[in-house]
N, C-alpha and C positions, 0 to 999 in steps of 0.2 A: 383628422375628420372621419375616418372609419370608426374610431374606437366611440365618437359621439352620437351617432346613429345610429336607428335600428334597421334602414331600408340598404337593399343593395347600392354599391358605391362603384364607380367606374368612373377609372382616367382616363385622360386623352389629353393630345397636345405632342409635338416633335417626337409620332412614333415611325421609325424611319427601315428600321430593319427589326430583325424576329429578336434579335438578341436586346433593342430596346424594349418589347412586350415582357420579356423576362424579367427584366430587371426591377420595372417599371411595376409588376405585382408583386416582388419581392422584395422594394422597397417602402412601397405604400401597404401592401395589404389588401387595394383594391379587390373586389368581387370580378371585374374583369377590366378588360382597356378597350377602346375604338380608336378607330384609325378613318381618316377620312382621304388626303390628298394622298397620303401614304400607297394607299391600295389603288388609287386609281393609276401609280405607274407602277404598280407590284401587286396584281391583282392575288397572289400567291401568299399573302406576306401572312399569313395564320398558317397557312398548309403546315400540317404534321408538328404545330407546336404543342399537342397532347402528351409528345413524349418528353418532352423539356422542362412542361409547368410542373410544379411541383406545392402541392397545398403549404401555408405559411407555418410556420412553424418546422417543418421536415428537414434533415439536413441537407441542403443540394449536394454536397459530398458525395452522399449515402450511392448516387450512380455509378461513382468511379472512374476512373483514367480512361477505359473501354467507353463509356459513353459519352467523354469529354474530346476523347481524338471522334468519335461515329462521329459528332455534330459538325465538328471542322473537314469531315470528307466529303467528296463532289458528290456520294448519292444522297446525302443530307441535305447539302447546298443546294442540290439542283429541285430541291422538293420547295425551299423555301425564296430559294430565287431561281426559277425556270427557265428557260432562253426564249426572251420576248417575243422571236417569230410564233412560236409553239404555242405561246399565252394568247398572241393576237388574232390567232388562228381559231384556237377553241371559243374565244368569244366570239368570234365574227359565226362560228355553228349553232351560238347560243341566239345570239339576234335574230339567224334564220329562222331559227324554229319556235320563239315567239309569236304567239297568238295574236297580242299586242302587238304593232310594229314600231319600230325603234327610228326618230329620227334620226334625219341623214347626218346632220349637222353632229346628234349624240354622234353615232357610228367613227366619224371621222376624228373628232378632238381625244376619243377614249385608244384609239391607235396611234396616232399621234405622241400620246401619254406613255402607252406601254410599250411601244418601240422606239422611245427616242434616244437611246443611248446609240442604236445603227441611224437613224434617221440624223445624229449629225456627222457622221462620216460618210452616210450614202445620200449627202444632196440631190443625187440625182429623183431617188425616190422620193425624199422628202417633197421635191416639186411638184412629182406627177402624184404624188398620193392627196395635196392640195389642190392639184388640177380635174380632180375626180368630177366627171360631171355628169351625172343620170337623172332624169327624172326622179328624183323624191319617194312618187308614189312606187315605183318601180324597184322596192327593197331588193328582192331574189337578183333582177341584175347589176344592182348599184355592191351588195354584197359578193357578188361573182367578180365586182372588177378589182373589188379594196382586198379579197382570198387570192389575186394573183399578184398583186405588191407583196403579199405577205408570203407568199412561197417564193418571191423572189427574194427577199432579204434572209428568207433562213437559208437558200442557200449562200448568198454572202457572207453570211455570218459563222458559218461553216469553212468557205474558203473564199479567201479574196477574189475579186477578176480576173486579174493576170494570171494567176496559177490557173482559175477555172479556164482560160481559155477566152473569156470575154472582152478582155480589150489588150492592145498591146502594149507594147514596154513603152512605147513611147508615147504613147496619150494616157496612159494611168494617173489616178491619182497620187500622189506622195502618199497620202492618208492611208491609202490601203495595204499601205506596207508594215501595218499595224501587225500583231502579231492577231491571227486568227484563231477559233478554234481547233482545226487541224494541226496551223503551225504549232499549236501551245500542246498538242495531243503529248500525255505522257509526262506534264506540268500539273501540279495539284490544285483545284483552282483557288486555294488559298493562300498560295505562294504567288496567283496572278495577281491578286489585290493589291490598290496603290492605295496612297491617300491625297484628297485633292487640299492643294495648300492654300487656299481662301478659306476655306470653312472647316477644315481640318475632319473629312467627314468619308469616310471608306469607300472606294469607287470600283466597284467590280469590273471582271472581264465584258468590253463592249455587248457580248452577246446574248449578257443575261439581263432580265429585268432588273431594275434597282431603281432607287428614289432620287428624285431631285430635288437637294436642298437649294435656296436661294439666298446667296450670300448679302448679309447686310450691306449697306453703305460703307457702315465703321469696317467691317472685316476686306472691303476691296479697298481702302483706303489705306489699310496696317497692311498689308501683300502689295500694295502698288510701292508702299516706304521703304517696308524688304526690299523689294525688286530693285528700286534705286541704290537703297546702298548697300546692295550686295554689286552689284554692274561697277560701282564707282571702289569698291574694295579690290575686284578684281582688277579692274582698269591701273590701279596701283601695282598691283602684285603683277604686273605683265611686264616681262624685258624686253622694252623698245631697242633698237638696233641705233 
């Protein structure tokens, strides 16, 4: 298509990670890439991309191994996928300074998307975020309430409630024993990436902004069949007394 027209061509669709943008530009030769839903979950999706995008026809290996290594470094990864609580706080500061008032429902909707990886785990914060009740016209008061929640999320993502001394071991939710940022300190972020079994999409550490991809009905069914057959296989291999 690019060769058939004389106007700028933009590609769109299924852009989840910055690597998708780079690959799309290289394979299509498009002049640019658009993203909608991907940026709702990670507004930093395009941050720092100018370092990695090369003109069509230029040898992408010319950057050398050092550049490839830097792309996988914590420093580079945190540019394109920052800590979601910090992104949320930055968004609230922008909303606070806007001359045109942002609707209360829009602010809440954005926070649910940006902090989704943390809200899945911190269910009490998710419930509190949903229950925030402030006069929509009092946007400063509303943002203040949201800032408090985001600040608490930031603390929890750095160190779980038990480690922070906020909950006793007797009542702490077991999900909070998952590795938080402090517990994972010293381990490269790229080594903490896992693969979602249904969609086969990379899952970043839960304190970082990342896309949300809804698995199709076919993917869910295929994964369900895999789990079923694997369970039957495991049972057959289990030595029974």
